[in-house]
C-alpha positions in Angstrom: -3.7 -14.1 -1.5 -6.2 -12.4 0.8 -10.0 -12.8 0.3 -11.8 -10.5 2.6 -15.1 -12.3 2.1 -13.8 -15.6 3.2 -14.1 -19.0 1.4 -17.5 -20.4 2.2 -19.1 -18.8 -0.9 -16.3 -19.9 -3.2 -16.3 -23.7 -2.5 -17.1 -24.6 -6.2 -14.2 -22.5 -7.5 -11.8 -23.7 -4.9 -12.6 -27.3 -5.8 -11.4 -26.6 -9.3 -8.5 -24.2 -8.5 -5.6 -26.7 -8.1 -3.2 -27.3 -5.2 -3.9 -24.8 -2.4 -4.5 -24.4 1.3 -6.5 -21.8 3.2 -6.1 -20.2 6.6 -8.3 -17.5 8.1 -8.9 -15.3 4.9 -5.6 -16.3 3.2 -5.4 -18.5 0.1 -2.0 -20.1 -0.3 -1.2 -21.4 -3.8 1.3 -24.3 -3.6 2.3 -24.4 -7.3 1.3 -21.7 -9.6 2.1 -23.8 -12.6 -0.6 -26.3 -11.5 -3.3 -23.7 -10.8 -6.2 -23.1 -13.2 -5.6 -19.4 -13.9 -9.2 -19.0 -15.3 -10.6 -20.3 -12.1 -8.2 -18.0 -10.1 -9.4 -15.1 -12.1 -13.0 -16.0 -11.4 -12.3 -16.3 -7.7 -10.7 -12.9 -7.6 -13.5 -11.3 -9.6 -16.2 -12.9 -7.4 -14.4 -11.9 -4.2 -14.0 -8.3 -5.5 -17.6 -8.1 -6.5 -18.7 -9.2 -3.0 -16.5 -6.8 -1.1 -17.4 -3.8 -3.3 -21.1 -4.4 -3.1 -23.2 -2.0 -1.1 -23.7 -3.2 2.4 -20.6 -5.4 2.7 -19.0 -5.1 6.1 -15.8 -7.0 6.9 
């Protein structure tokens, strides 16, 4: 999964997500069955809100 806004603002969600790794702006989910889907949904929503906010420049 690609997060255009990076990971530094999402440390709290990533800590609760489940098994994963990150690289550049990519989030790699190791085992989807072990991922907290509510946390994943929150991560996607937060990232989307950031990149669609006025003034965001990637």
